[in-house]
mmCIF file as Biopython writes it, N, C-alpha, C and O atoms, coordinates in Angstrom:
data_model
#
loop_
_atom_site.group_PDB
_atom_site.id
_atom_site.type_symbol
_atom_site.label_atom_id
_atom_site.label_alt_id
_atom_site.label_comp_id
_atom_site.label_asym_id
_atom_site.label_entity_id
_atom_site.label_seq_id
_atom_site.pdbx_PDB_ins_code
_atom_site.Cartn_x
_atom_site.Cartn_y
_atom_site.Cartn_z
_atom_site.occupancy
_atom_site.B_iso_or_equiv
_atom_site.auth_seq_id
_atom_site.auth_asym_id
_atom_site.pdbx_PDB_model_num
ATOM 1   N N  . MET A ? 1  ? 0.850  -1.172 0.000  1.0 0.0 1  A 1 
ATOM 2   C CA . MET A ? 1  ? 0.000  0.000  0.000  1.0 0.0 1  A 1 
ATOM 3   C C  . MET A ? 1  ? 0.898  1.238  0.000  1.0 0.0 1  A 1 
ATOM 4   O O  . MET A ? 1  ? 1.787  1.340  0.845  1.0 0.0 1  A 1 
ATOM 5   N N  . PRO A ? 2  ? 0.691  2.181  -0.923 1.0 0.0 2  A 1 
ATOM 6   C CA . PRO A ? 2  ? 1.521  3.379  -0.989 1.0 0.0 2  A 1 
ATOM 7   C C  . PRO A ? 2  ? 1.281  4.290  0.220  1.0 0.0 2  A 1 
ATOM 8   O O  . PRO A ? 2  ? 0.172  4.392  0.745  1.0 0.0 2  A 1 
ATOM 9   N N  . VAL A ? 3  ? 2.358  4.940  0.632  1.0 0.0 3  A 1 
ATOM 10  C CA . VAL A ? 3  ? 2.277  5.884  1.737  1.0 0.0 3  A 1 
ATOM 11  C C  . VAL A ? 3  ? 2.261  7.292  1.168  1.0 0.0 3  A 1 
ATOM 12  O O  . VAL A ? 3  ? 3.118  7.654  0.361  1.0 0.0 3  A 1 
ATOM 13  N N  . SER A ? 4  ? 1.284  8.085  1.590  1.0 0.0 4  A 1 
ATOM 14  C CA . SER A ? 4  ? 1.229  9.457  1.095  1.0 0.0 4  A 1 
ATOM 15  C C  . SER A ? 4  ? 2.078  10.358 1.993  1.0 0.0 4  A 1 
ATOM 16  O O  . SER A ? 4  ? 2.144  10.178 3.209  1.0 0.0 4  A 1 
ATOM 17  N N  . LYS A ? 5  ? 2.715  11.319 1.359  1.0 0.0 5  A 1 
ATOM 18  C CA . LYS A ? 5  ? 3.560  12.254 2.092  1.0 0.0 5  A 1 
ATOM 19  C C  . LYS A ? 5  ? 2.728  13.445 2.549  1.0 0.0 5  A 1 
ATOM 20  O O  . LYS A ? 5  ? 1.788  13.870 1.877  1.0 0.0 5  A 1 
ATOM 21  N N  . ILE A ? 6  ? 3.100  13.964 3.701  1.0 0.0 6  A 1 
ATOM 22  C CA . ILE A ? 6  ? 2.465  15.174 4.203  1.0 0.0 6  A 1 
ATOM 23  C C  . ILE A ? 6  ? 3.405  16.326 3.897  1.0 0.0 6  A 1 
ATOM 24  O O  . ILE A ? 6  ? 4.560  16.325 4.323  1.0 0.0 6  A 1 
ATOM 25  N N  . LYS A ? 7  ? 2.915  17.296 3.168  1.0 0.0 7  A 1 
ATOM 26  C CA . LYS A ? 7  ? 3.737  18.452 2.819  1.0 0.0 7  A 1 
ATOM 27  C C  . LYS A ? 7  ? 3.100  19.696 3.434  1.0 0.0 7  A 1 
ATOM 28  O O  . LYS A ? 7  ? 2.080  20.180 2.943  1.0 0.0 7  A 1 
ATOM 29  N N  . PRO A ? 8  ? 3.698  20.212 4.506  1.0 0.0 8  A 1 
ATOM 30  C CA . PRO A ? 8  ? 3.113  21.400 5.133  1.0 0.0 8  A 1 
ATOM 31  C C  . PRO A ? 8  ? 3.297  22.626 4.249  1.0 0.0 8  A 1 
ATOM 32  O O  . PRO A ? 8  ? 4.163  22.638 3.374  1.0 0.0 8  A 1 
ATOM 33  N N  . PRO A ? 9  ? 2.494  23.645 4.471  1.0 0.0 9  A 1 
ATOM 34  C CA . PRO A ? 9  ? 2.654  24.868 3.683  1.0 0.0 9  A 1 
ATOM 35  C C  . PRO A ? 9  ? 3.979  25.540 4.029  1.0 0.0 9  A 1 
ATOM 36  O O  . PRO A ? 9  ? 4.492  25.358 5.133  1.0 0.0 9  A 1 
ATOM 37  N N  . PRO A ? 10 ? 4.540  26.316 3.100  1.0 0.0 10 A 1 
ATOM 38  C CA . PRO A ? 10 ? 5.802  27.001 3.383  1.0 0.0 10 A 1 
ATOM 39  C C  . PRO A ? 10 ? 5.631  28.025 4.508  1.0 0.0 10 A 1 
ATOM 40  O O  . PRO A ? 10 ? 4.549  28.574 4.710  1.0 0.0 10 A 1 
ATOM 41  N N  . LEU A ? 11 ? 6.706  28.261 5.219  1.0 0.0 11 A 1 
ATOM 42  C CA . LEU A ? 11 ? 6.676  29.288 6.254  1.0 0.0 11 A 1 
ATOM 43  C C  . LEU A ? 11 ? 6.551  30.657 5.611  1.0 0.0 11 A 1 
ATOM 44  O O  . LEU A ? 11 ? 7.034  30.892 4.503  1.0 0.0 11 A 1 
ATOM 45  N N  . LYS A ? 12 ? 5.899  31.547 6.325  1.0 0.0 12 A 1 
ATOM 46  C CA . LYS A ? 12 ? 5.764  32.925 5.831  1.0 0.0 12 A 1 
ATOM 47  C C  . LYS A ? 12 ? 6.123  33.885 6.954  1.0 0.0 12 A 1 
ATOM 48  O O  . LYS A ? 12 ? 6.113  33.502 8.124  1.0 0.0 12 A 1 
ATOM 49  N N  . PRO A ? 13 ? 6.441  35.137 6.608  1.0 0.0 13 A 1 
ATOM 50  C CA . PRO A ? 13 ? 6.801  36.107 7.644  1.0 0.0 13 A 1 
ATOM 51  C C  . PRO A ? 13 ? 5.772  36.134 8.775  1.0 0.0 13 A 1 
ATOM 52  O O  . PRO A ? 13 ? 4.569  36.015 8.541  1.0 0.0 13 A 1 
ATOM 53  N N  . ARG A ? 14 ? 6.254  36.290 9.967  1.0 0.0 14 A 1 
ATOM 54  C CA . ARG A ? 14 ? 5.489  36.328 11.220 1.0 0.0 14 A 1 
ATOM 55  C C  . ARG A ? 14 ? 5.110  34.947 11.736 1.0 0.0 14 A 1 
ATOM 56  O O  . ARG A ? 14 ? 4.535  34.843 12.820 1.0 0.0 14 A 1 
ATOM 57  N N  . ASP A ? 15 ? 5.414  33.877 10.991 1.0 0.0 15 A 1 
ATOM 58  C CA . ASP A ? 15 ? 5.235  32.530 11.537 1.0 0.0 15 A 1 
ATOM 59  C C  . ASP A ? 15 ? 6.243  32.346 12.667 1.0 0.0 15 A 1 
ATOM 60  O O  . ASP A ? 15 ? 7.296  32.983 12.692 1.0 0.0 15 A 1 
ATOM 61  N N  . GLU A ? 16 ? 5.903  31.473 13.588 1.0 0.0 16 A 1 
ATOM 62  C CA . GLU A ? 16 ? 6.799  31.215 14.714 1.0 0.0 16 A 1 
ATOM 63  C C  . GLU A ? 16 ? 7.480  29.861 14.541 1.0 0.0 16 A 1 
ATOM 64  O O  . GLU A ? 16 ? 6.842  28.870 14.185 1.0 0.0 16 A 1 
ATOM 65  N N  . VAL A ? 17 ? 8.782  29.838 14.798 1.0 0.0 17 A 1 
ATOM 66  C CA . VAL A ? 17 ? 9.539  28.591 14.789 1.0 0.0 17 A 1 
ATOM 67  C C  . VAL A ? 17 ? 10.212 28.442 16.150 1.0 0.0 17 A 1 
ATOM 68  O O  . VAL A ? 17 ? 10.524 29.429 16.817 1.0 0.0 17 A 1 
ATOM 69  N N  . VAL A ? 18 ? 10.427 27.204 16.543 1.0 0.0 18 A 1 
ATOM 70  C CA . VAL A ? 18 ? 11.069 26.924 17.823 1.0 0.0 18 A 1 
ATOM 71  C C  . VAL A ? 18 ? 12.283 26.045 17.568 1.0 0.0 18 A 1 
ATOM 72  O O  . VAL A ? 18 ? 12.198 25.028 16.881 1.0 0.0 18 A 1 
ATOM 73  N N  . ILE A ? 19 ? 13.406 26.450 18.129 1.0 0.0 19 A 1 
ATOM 74  C CA . ILE A ? 19 ? 14.628 25.653 18.025 1.0 0.0 19 A 1 
ATOM 75  C C  . ILE A ? 19 ? 14.722 24.800 19.276 1.0 0.0 19 A 1 
ATOM 76  O O  . ILE A ? 19 ? 14.786 25.314 20.393 1.0 0.0 19 A 1 
ATOM 77  N N  . VAL A ? 20 ? 14.730 23.491 19.076 1.0 0.0 20 A 1 
ATOM 78  C CA . VAL A ? 20 ? 14.900 22.539 20.178 1.0 0.0 20 A 1 
ATOM 79  C C  . VAL A ? 20 ? 16.025 21.584 19.804 1.0 0.0 20 A 1 
ATOM 80  O O  . VAL A ? 20 ? 16.416 21.486 18.641 1.0 0.0 20 A 1 
ATOM 81  N N  . SER A ? 21 ? 16.526 20.900 20.783 1.0 0.0 21 A 1 
ATOM 82  C CA . SER A ? 21 ? 17.546 19.894 20.525 1.0 0.0 21 A 1 
ATOM 83  C C  . SER A ? 21 ? 17.049 18.575 21.105 1.0 0.0 21 A 1 
ATOM 84  O O  . SER A ? 21 ? 17.239 18.311 22.292 1.0 0.0 21 A 1 
ATOM 85  N N  . PRO A ? 22 ? 16.410 17.742 20.275 1.0 0.0 22 A 1 
ATOM 86  C CA . PRO A ? 22 ? 15.826 16.504 20.772 1.0 0.0 22 A 1 
ATOM 87  C C  . PRO A ? 22 ? 16.831 15.382 21.000 1.0 0.0 22 A 1 
ATOM 88  O O  . PRO A ? 22 ? 16.455 14.299 21.449 1.0 0.0 22 A 1 
ATOM 89  N N  . ALA A ? 23 ? 18.088 15.625 20.701 1.0 0.0 23 A 1 
ATOM 90  C CA . ALA A ? 23 ? 19.088 14.563 20.876 1.0 0.0 23 A 1 
ATOM 91  C C  . ALA A ? 23 ? 20.380 15.151 21.453 1.0 0.0 23 A 1 
ATOM 92  O O  . ALA A ? 23 ? 20.451 15.475 22.638 1.0 0.0 23 A 1 
ATOM 93  N N  . PHE A ? 24 ? 21.376 15.279 20.614 1.0 0.0 24 A 1 
ATOM 94  C CA . PHE A ? 24 ? 22.692 15.698 21.086 1.0 0.0 24 A 1 
ATOM 95  C C  . PHE A ? 24 ? 22.762 17.192 21.359 1.0 0.0 24 A 1 
ATOM 96  O O  . PHE A ? 24 ? 22.005 17.979 20.792 1.0 0.0 24 A 1 
ATOM 97  N N  . ALA A ? 25 ? 23.680 17.565 22.234 1.0 0.0 25 A 1 
ATOM 98  C CA . ALA A ? 25 ? 23.893 18.969 22.578 1.0 0.0 25 A 1 
ATOM 99  C C  . ALA A ? 25 ? 24.280 19.756 21.329 1.0 0.0 25 A 1 
ATOM 100 O O  . ALA A ? 25 ? 24.960 19.247 20.439 1.0 0.0 25 A 1 
ATOM 101 N N  . ILE A ? 26 ? 23.832 21.002 21.287 1.0 0.0 26 A 1 
ATOM 102 C CA . ILE A ? 26 ? 24.132 21.869 20.152 1.0 0.0 26 A 1 
ATOM 103 C C  . ILE A ? 26 ? 24.931 23.071 20.625 1.0 0.0 26 A 1 
ATOM 104 O O  . ILE A ? 26 ? 24.846 23.481 21.783 1.0 0.0 26 A 1 
ATOM 105 N N  . ASP A ? 27 ? 25.699 23.619 19.717 1.0 0.0 27 A 1 
ATOM 106 C CA . ASP A ? 27 ? 26.593 24.731 20.020 1.0 0.0 27 A 1 
ATOM 107 C C  . ASP A ? 27 ? 25.811 26.047 20.090 1.0 0.0 27 A 1 
ATOM 108 O O  . ASP A ? 27 ? 25.019 26.357 19.200 1.0 0.0 27 A 1 
ATOM 109 N N  . GLU A ? 28 ? 26.043 26.807 21.149 1.0 0.0 28 A 1 
ATOM 110 C CA . GLU A ? 28 ? 25.315 28.054 21.349 1.0 0.0 28 A 1 
ATOM 111 C C  . GLU A ? 28 ? 25.534 29.039 20.201 1.0 0.0 28 A 1 
ATOM 112 O O  . GLU A ? 28 ? 24.595 29.717 19.784 1.0 0.0 28 A 1 
ATOM 113 N N  . SER A ? 29 ? 26.753 29.126 19.691 1.0 0.0 29 A 1 
ATOM 114 C CA . SER A ? 29 ? 27.010 30.070 18.593 1.0 0.0 29 A 1 
ATOM 115 C C  . SER A ? 29 ? 26.252 29.662 17.329 1.0 0.0 29 A 1 
ATOM 116 O O  . SER A ? 29 ? 25.817 30.528 16.569 1.0 0.0 29 A 1 
ATOM 117 N N  . ALA A ? 30 ? 26.090 28.376 17.096 1.0 0.0 30 A 1 
ATOM 118 C CA . ALA A ? 30 ? 25.316 27.912 15.934 1.0 0.0 30 A 1 
ATOM 119 C C  . ALA A ? 30 ? 23.844 28.289 16.096 1.0 0.0 30 A 1 
ATOM 120 O O  . ALA A ? 30 ? 23.181 28.653 15.125 1.0 0.0 30 A 1 
ATOM 121 N N  . VAL A ? 31 ? 23.341 28.203 17.318 1.0 0.0 31 A 1 
ATOM 122 C CA . VAL A ? 31 ? 21.951 28.582 17.572 1.0 0.0 31 A 1 
ATOM 123 C C  . VAL A ? 31 ? 21.778 30.084 17.355 1.0 0.0 31 A 1 
ATOM 124 O O  . VAL A ? 31 ? 20.806 30.517 16.737 1.0 0.0 31 A 1 
ATOM 125 N N  . GLU A ? 32 ? 22.714 30.871 17.860 1.0 0.0 32 A 1 
ATOM 126 C CA . GLU A ? 32 ? 22.625 32.327 17.695 1.0 0.0 32 A 1 
ATOM 127 C C  . GLU A ? 32 ? 22.620 32.716 16.218 1.0 0.0 32 A 1 
ATOM 128 O O  . GLU A ? 32 ? 21.841 33.575 15.803 1.0 0.0 32 A 1 
ATOM 129 N N  . LYS A ? 33 ? 23.481 32.090 15.430 1.0 0.0 33 A 1 
ATOM 130 C CA . LYS A ? 33 ? 23.517 32.363 13.990 1.0 0.0 33 A 1 
ATOM 131 C C  . LYS A ? 33 ? 22.204 31.953 13.327 1.0 0.0 33 A 1 
ATOM 132 O O  . LYS A ? 33 ? 21.683 32.666 12.469 1.0 0.0 33 A 1 
ATOM 133 N N  . SER A ? 34 ? 21.683 30.813 13.728 1.0 0.0 34 A 1 
ATOM 134 C CA . SER A ? 34 ? 20.426 30.324 13.160 1.0 0.0 34 A 1 
ATOM 135 C C  . SER A ? 34 ? 19.276 31.275 13.471 1.0 0.0 34 A 1 
ATOM 136 O O  . SER A ? 34 ? 18.438 31.548 12.612 1.0 0.0 34 A 1 
ATOM 137 N N  . VAL A ? 35 ? 19.242 31.776 14.702 1.0 0.0 35 A 1 
ATOM 138 C CA . VAL A ? 35 ? 18.196 32.722 15.092 1.0 0.0 35 A 1 
ATOM 139 C C  . VAL A ? 35 ? 18.260 33.966 14.204 1.0 0.0 35 A 1 
ATOM 140 O O  . VAL A ? 35 ? 17.232 34.441 13.722 1.0 0.0 35 A 1 
ATOM 141 N N  . LEU A ? 36 ? 19.465 34.489 13.990 1.0 0.0 36 A 1 
ATOM 142 C CA . LEU A ? 36 ? 19.620 35.683 13.151 1.0 0.0 36 A 1 
ATOM 143 C C  . LEU A ? 36 ? 19.129 35.439 11.723 1.0 0.0 36 A 1 
ATOM 144 O O  . LEU A ? 36 ? 18.460 36.291 11.138 1.0 0.0 36 A 1 
ATOM 145 N N  . ILE A ? 37 ? 19.459 34.291 11.175 1.0 0.0 37 A 1 
ATOM 146 C CA . ILE A ? 37 ? 19.018 33.963 9.812  1.0 0.0 37 A 1 
ATOM 147 C C  . ILE A ? 37 ? 17.495 33.857 9.752  1.0 0.0 37 A 1 
ATOM 148 O O  . ILE A ? 37 ? 16.863 34.440 8.871  1.0 0.0 37 A 1 
ATOM 149 N N  . LEU A ? 38 ? 16.917 33.121 10.677 1.0 0.0 38 A 1 
ATOM 150 C CA . LEU A ? 38 ? 15.465 32.938 10.678 1.0 0.0 38 A 1 
ATOM 151 C C  . LEU A ? 38 ? 14.736 34.261 10.885 1.0 0.0 38 A 1 
ATOM 152 O O  . LEU A ? 38 ? 13.711 34.511 10.250 1.0 0.0 38 A 1 
ATOM 153 N N  . GLU A ? 39 ? 15.259 35.111 11.769 1.0 0.0 39 A 1 
ATOM 154 C CA . GLU A ? 39 ? 14.642 36.421 11.984 1.0 0.0 39 A 1 
ATOM 155 C C  . GLU A ? 39 ? 14.766 37.293 10.732 1.0 0.0 39 A 1 
ATOM 156 O O  . GLU A ? 39 ? 13.871 38.081 10.430 1.0 0.0 39 A 1 
ATOM 157 N N  . SER A ? 40 ? 15.876 37.149 10.008 1.0 0.0 40 A 1 
ATOM 158 C CA . SER A ? 40 ? 16.039 37.935 8.781  1.0 0.0 40 A 1 
ATOM 159 C C  . SER A ? 40 ? 15.006 37.526 7.726  1.0 0.0 40 A 1 
ATOM 160 O O  . SER A ? 40 ? 14.713 38.296 6.812  1.0 0.0 40 A 1 
ATOM 161 N N  . TRP A ? 41 ? 14.465 36.335 7.851  1.0 0.0 41 A 1 
ATOM 162 C CA . TRP A ? 41 ? 13.400 35.868 6.957  1.0 0.0 41 A 1 
ATOM 163 C C  . TRP A ? 41 ? 12.024 36.351 7.418  1.0 0.0 41 A 1 
ATOM 164 O O  . TRP A ? 41 ? 11.013 36.070 6.775  1.0 0.0 41 A 1 
ATOM 165 N N  . GLY A ? 42 ? 11.993 37.083 8.542  1.0 0.0 42 A 1 
ATOM 166 C CA . GLY A ? 42 ? 10.728 37.602 9.058  1.0 0.0 42 A 1 
ATOM 167 C C  . GLY A ? 42 ? 10.012 36.661 10.000 1.0 0.0 42 A 1 
ATOM 168 O O  . GLY A ? 42 ? 8.853  36.897 10.339 1.0 0.0 42 A 1 
ATOM 169 N N  . LEU A ? 43 ? 10.673 35.599 10.432 1.0 0.0 43 A 1 
ATOM 170 C CA . LEU A ? 43 ? 10.056 34.629 11.339 1.0 0.0 43 A 1 
ATOM 171 C C  . LEU A ? 43 ? 10.257 35.042 12.794 1.0 0.0 43 A 1 
ATOM 172 O O  . LEU A ? 43 ? 11.240 35.698 13.139 1.0 0.0 43 A 1 
ATOM 173 N N  . LYS A ? 44 ? 9.309  34.647 13.637 1.0 0.0 44 A 1 
ATOM 174 C CA . LYS A ? 44 ? 9.467  34.819 15.080 1.0 0.0 44 A 1 
ATOM 175 C C  . LYS A ? 44 ? 10.150 33.549 15.580 1.0 0.0 44 A 1 
ATOM 176 O O  . LYS A ? 44 ? 9.717  32.440 15.268 1.0 0.0 44 A 1 
ATOM 177 N N  . VAL A ? 45 ? 11.212 33.715 16.352 1.0 0.0 45 A 1 
ATOM 178 C CA . VAL A ? 45 ? 12.017 32.565 16.769 1.0 0.0 45 A 1 
ATOM 179 C C  . VAL A ? 45 ? 12.034 32.440 18.293 1.0 0.0 45 A 1 
ATOM 180 O O  . VAL A ? 45 ? 12.265 33.413 19.011 1.0 0.0 45 A 1 
ATOM 181 N N  . ARG A ? 46 ? 11.788 31.237 18.759 1.0 0.0 46 A 1 
ATOM 182 C CA . ARG A ? 46 ? 11.965 30.908 20.173 1.0 0.0 46 A 1 
ATOM 183 C C  . ARG A ? 46 ? 12.999 29.799 20.262 1.0 0.0 46 A 1 
ATOM 184 O O  . ARG A ? 46 ? 13.070 28.933 19.390 1.0 0.0 46 A 1 
ATOM 185 N N  . VAL A ? 47 ? 13.793 29.828 21.312 1.0 0.0 47 A 1 
ATOM 186 C CA . VAL A ? 47 ? 14.742 28.756 21.583 1.0 0.0 47 A 1 
ATOM 187 C C  . VAL A ? 47 ? 14.216 28.016 22.809 1.0 0.0 47 A 1 
ATOM 188 O O  . VAL A ? 47 ? 13.918 28.624 23.837 1.0 0.0 47 A 1 
ATOM 189 N N  . GLY A ? 48 ? 14.108 26.707 22.685 1.0 0.0 48 A 1 
ATOM 190 C CA . GLY A ? 48 ? 13.615 25.900 23.794 1.0 0.0 48 A 1 
ATOM 191 C C  . GLY A ? 48 ? 14.406 26.144 25.066 1.0 0.0 48 A 1 
ATOM 192 O O  . GLY A ? 48 ? 15.618 26.355 25.031 1.0 0.0 48 A 1 
ATOM 193 N N  . ARG A ? 49 ? 13.710 26.111 26.179 1.0 0.0 49 A 1 
ATOM 194 C CA . ARG A ? 49 ? 14.316 26.375 27.486 1.0 0.0 49 A 1 
ATOM 195 C C  . ARG A ? 49 ? 15.534 25.499 27.758 1.0 0.0 49 A 1 
ATOM 196 O O  . ARG A ? 49 ? 16.486 25.937 28.405 1.0 0.0 49 A 1 
ATOM 197 N N  . ASN A ? 50 ? 15.504 24.279 27.271 1.0 0.0 50 A 1 
ATOM 198 C CA . ASN A ? 50 ? 16.575 23.325 27.554 1.0 0.0 50 A 1 
ATOM 199 C C  . ASN A ? 50 ? 17.470 23.036 26.358 1.0 0.0 50 A 1 
ATOM 200 O O  . ASN A ? 50 ? 18.329 22.157 26.432 1.0 0.0 50 A 1 
ATOM 201 N N  . ALA A ? 51 ? 17.287 23.751 25.269 1.0 0.0 51 A 1 
ATOM 202 C CA . ALA A ? 51 ? 17.995 23.452 24.023 1.0 0.0 51 A 1 
ATOM 203 C C  . ALA A ? 51 ? 19.510 23.504 24.166 1.0 0.0 51 A 1 
ATOM 204 O O  . ALA A ? 51 ? 20.218 22.772 23.473 1.0 0.0 51 A 1 
ATOM 205 N N  . LEU A ? 52 ? 20.015 24.346 25.041 1.0 0.0 52 A 1 
ATOM 206 C CA . LEU A ? 52 ? 21.466 24.504 25.169 1.0 0.0 52 A 1 
ATOM 207 C C  . LEU A ? 52 ? 22.047 23.776 26.383 1.0 0.0 52 A 1 
ATOM 208 O O  . LEU A ? 52 ? 23.237 23.897 26.672 1.0 0.0 52 A 1 
ATOM 209 N N  . LYS A ? 53 ? 21.213 23.028 27.083 1.0 0.0 53 A 1 
ATOM 210 C CA . LYS A ? 53 ? 21.716 22.290 28.243 1.0 0.0 53 A 1 
ATOM 211 C C  . LYS A ? 53 ? 22.536 21.094 27.793 1.0 0.0 53 A 1 
ATOM 212 O O  . LYS A ? 53 ? 22.460 20.669 26.640 1.0 0.0 53 A 1 
ATOM 213 N N  . LYS A ? 54 ? 23.324 20.555 28.722 1.0 0.0 54 A 1 
ATOM 214 C CA . LYS A ? 54 ? 24.143 19.381 28.415 1.0 0.0 54 A 1 
ATOM 215 C C  . LYS A ? 54 ? 24.010 18.340 29.519 1.0 0.0 54 A 1 
ATOM 216 O O  . LYS A ? 54 ? 24.045 18.655 30.709 1.0 0.0 54 A 1 
ATOM 217 N N  . ASP A ? 55 ? 23.857 17.110 29.095 1.0 0.0 55 A 1 
ATOM 218 C CA . ASP A ? 55 ? 23.832 15.965 29.990 1.0 0.0 55 A 1 
ATOM 219 C C  . ASP A ? 55 ? 24.607 14.872 29.270 1.0 0.0 55 A 1 
ATOM 220 O O  . ASP A ? 55 ? 24.042 14.101 28.495 1.0 0.0 55 A 1 
ATOM 221 N N  . GLY A ? 56 ? 25.922 14.813 29.539 1.0 0.0 56 A 1 
ATOM 222 C CA . GLY A ? 56 ? 26.791 13.949 28.741 1.0 0.0 56 A 1 
ATOM 223 C C  . GLY A ? 56 ? 26.804 14.492 27.327 1.0 0.0 56 A 1 
ATOM 224 O O  . GLY A ? 56 ? 26.983 15.696 27.143 1.0 0.0 56 A 1 
ATOM 225 N N  . PRO A ? 57 ? 26.623 13.652 26.322 1.0 0.0 57 A 1 
ATOM 226 C CA . PRO A ? 57 ? 26.609 14.144 24.942 1.0 0.0 57 A 1 
ATOM 227 C C  . PRO A ? 57 ? 25.252 14.730 24.528 1.0 0.0 57 A 1 
ATOM 228 O O  . PRO A ? 57 ? 25.110 15.268 23.429 1.0 0.0 57 A 1 
ATOM 229 N N  . PHE A ? 58 ? 24.269 14.623 25.408 1.0 0.0 58 A 1 
ATOM 230 C CA . PHE A ? 58 ? 22.908 15.016 25.054 1.0 0.0 58 A 1 
ATOM 231 C C  . PHE A ? 58 ? 22.572 16.440 25.493 1.0 0.0 58 A 1 
ATOM 232 O O  . PHE A ? 58 ? 23.261 17.025 26.329 1.0 0.0 58 A 1 
ATOM 233 N N  . ALA A ? 59 ? 21.517 16.980 24.922 1.0 0.0 59 A 1 
ATOM 234 C CA . ALA A ? 59 ? 21.052 18.332 25.233 1.0 0.0 59 A 1 
ATOM 235 C C  . ALA A ? 59 ? 20.090 18.265 26.414 1.0 0.0 59 A 1 
ATOM 236 O O  . ALA A ? 59 ? 18.880 18.421 26.247 1.0 0.0 59 A 1 
ATOM 237 N N  . GLY A ? 60 ? 20.622 18.037 27.584 1.0 0.0 60 A 1 
ATOM 238 C CA . GLY A ? 60 ? 19.793 17.907 28.776 1.0 0.0 60 A 1 
ATOM 239 C C  . GLY A ? 60 ? 19.330 16.478 28.965 1.0 0.0 60 A 1 
ATOM 240 O O  . GLY A ? 60 ? 19.654 15.585 28.182 1.0 0.0 60 A 1 
ATOM 241 N N  . THR A ? 61 ? 18.570 16.288 30.015 1.0 0.0 61 A 1 
ATOM 242 C CA . THR A ? 61 ? 18.048 14.958 30.327 1.0 0.0 61 A 1 
ATOM 243 C C  . THR A ? 61 ? 16.924 14.601 29.353 1.0 0.0 61 A 1 
ATOM 244 O O  . THR A ? 61 ? 16.427 15.456 28.619 1.0 0.0 61 A 1 
ATOM 245 N N  . ASP A ? 62 ? 16.537 13.339 29.360 1.0 0.0 62 A 1 
ATOM 246 C CA . ASP A ? 62 ? 15.404 12.913 28.518 1.0 0.0 62 A 1 
ATOM 247 C C  . ASP A ? 62 ? 14.177 13.761 28.835 1.0 0.0 62 A 1 
ATOM 248 O O  . ASP A ? 62 ? 13.469 14.206 27.932 1.0 0.0 62 A 1 
ATOM 249 N N  . ARG A ? 63 ? 13.936 13.976 30.103 1.0 0.0 63 A 1 
ATOM 250 C CA . ARG A ? 63 ? 12.759 14.735 30.530 1.0 0.0 63 A 1 
ATOM 251 C C  . ARG A ? 63 ? 12.819 16.189 30.038 1.0 0.0 63 A 1 
ATOM 252 O O  . ARG A ? 63 ? 11.808 16.736 29.599 1.0 0.0 63 A 1 
ATOM 253 N N  . GLN A ? 64 ? 14.001 16.812 30.110 1.0 0.0 64 A 1 
ATOM 254 C CA . GLN A ? 64 ? 14.155 18.196 29.652 1.0 0.0 64 A 1 
ATOM 255 C C  . GLN A ? 64 ? 13.928 18.306 28.140 1.0 0.0 64 A 1 
ATOM 256 O O  . GLN A ? 64 ? 13.247 19.217 27.670 1.0 0.0 64 A 1 
ATOM 257 N N  . ARG A ? 65 ? 14.507 17.367 27.388 1.0 0.0 65 A 1 
ATOM 258 C CA . ARG A ? 65 ? 14.341 17.399 25.940 1.0 0.0 65 A 1 
ATOM 259 C C  . ARG A ? 65 ? 12.889 17.173 25.552 1.0 0.0 65 A 1 
ATOM 260 O O  . ARG A ? 65 ? 12.370 17.834 24.652 1.0 0.0 65 A 1 
ATOM 261 N N  . LEU A ? 66 ? 12.239 16.245 26.227 1.0 0.0 66 A 1 
ATOM 262 C CA . LEU A ? 66 ? 10.825 15.977 25.969 1.0 0.0 66 A 1 
ATOM 263 C C  . LEU A ? 66 ? 9.980  17.209 26.282 1.0 0.0 66 A 1 
ATOM 264 O O  . LEU A ? 66 ? 9.061  17.537 25.531 1.0 0.0 66 A 1 
ATOM 265 N N  . ALA A ? 67 ? 10.281 17.887 27.376 1.0 0.0 67 A 1 
ATOM 266 C CA . ALA A ? 67 ? 9.521  19.086 27.751 1.0 0.0 67 A 1 
ATOM 267 C C  . ALA A ? 67 ? 9.607  20.149 26.657 1.0 0.0 67 A 1 
ATOM 268 O O  . ALA A ? 67 ? 8.607  20.788 26.330 1.0 0.0 67 A 1 
ATOM 269 N N  . ASP A ? 68 ? 10.808 20.338 26.089 1.0 0.0 68 A 1 
ATOM 270 C CA . ASP A ? 68 ? 10.958 21.307 25.012 1.0 0.0 68 A 1 
ATOM 271 C C  . ASP A ? 68 ? 10.120 20.912 23.796 1.0 0.0 68 A 1 
ATOM 272 O O  . ASP A ? 68 ? 9.466  21.760 23.188 1.0 0.0 68 A 1 
ATOM 273 N N  . MET A ? 69 ? 10.137 19.643 23.446 1.0 0.0 69 A 1 
ATOM 274 C CA . MET A ? 69 ? 9.365  19.177 22.290 1.0 0.0 69 A 1 
ATOM 275 C C  . MET A ? 69 ? 7.860  19.373 22.528 1.0 0.0 69 A 1 
ATOM 276 O O  . MET A ? 69 ? 7.136  19.806 21.632 1.0 0.0 69 A 1 
ATOM 277 N N  . GLN A ? 70 ? 7.407  19.055 23.725 1.0 0.0 70 A 1 
ATOM 278 C CA . GLN A ? 70 ? 5.984  19.196 24.022 1.0 0.0 70 A 1 
ATOM 279 C C  . GLN A ? 70 ? 5.541  20.655 24.041 1.0 0.0 70 A 1 
ATOM 280 O O  . GLN A ? 70 ? 4.450  20.986 23.577 1.0 0.0 70 A 1 
ATOM 281 N N  . LYS A ? 71 ? 6.390  21.523 24.578 1.0 0.0 71 A 1 
ATOM 282 C CA . LYS A ? 71 ? 6.040  22.938 24.634 1.0 0.0 71 A 1 
ATOM 283 C C  . LYS A ? 71 ? 6.069  23.582 23.247 1.0 0.0 71 A 1 
ATOM 284 O O  . LYS A ? 71 ? 5.353  24.552 22.999 1.0 0.0 71 A 1 
ATOM 285 N N  . ALA A ? 72 ? 6.886  23.051 22.349 1.0 0.0 72 A 1 
ATOM 286 C CA . ALA A ? 72 ? 7.007  23.625 21.010 1.0 0.0 72 A 1 
ATOM 287 C C  . ALA A ? 72 ? 5.791  23.349 20.145 1.0 0.0 72 A 1 
ATOM 288 O O  . ALA A ? 72 ? 5.570  24.057 19.162 1.0 0.0 72 A 1 
ATOM 289 N N  . THR A ? 73 ? 4.998  22.344 20.478 1.0 0.0 73 A 1 
ATOM 290 C CA . THR A ? 73 ? 3.857  22.004 19.628 1.0 0.0 73 A 1 
ATOM 291 C C  . THR A ? 73 ? 2.634  22.834 19.934 1.0 0.0 73 A 1 
ATOM 292 O O  . THR A ? 73 ? 1.595  22.659 19.297 1.0 0.0 73 A 1 
#
């Protein structure tokens, strides 16, 4: 049985995006650069509360990463 793809509409100015890190820790300078680029496109940008945390190689604990994902939706 064929699987149909879901294609969301393109982002437009004033849309909100959230940067989260659902797995490995991410570099703060990379996030800052990403925010600037996204804002230059006219998007509203939020960074997840735990996106820059570290727990070993991960971006915070499982619970922290999950909280960011749940709050972003």
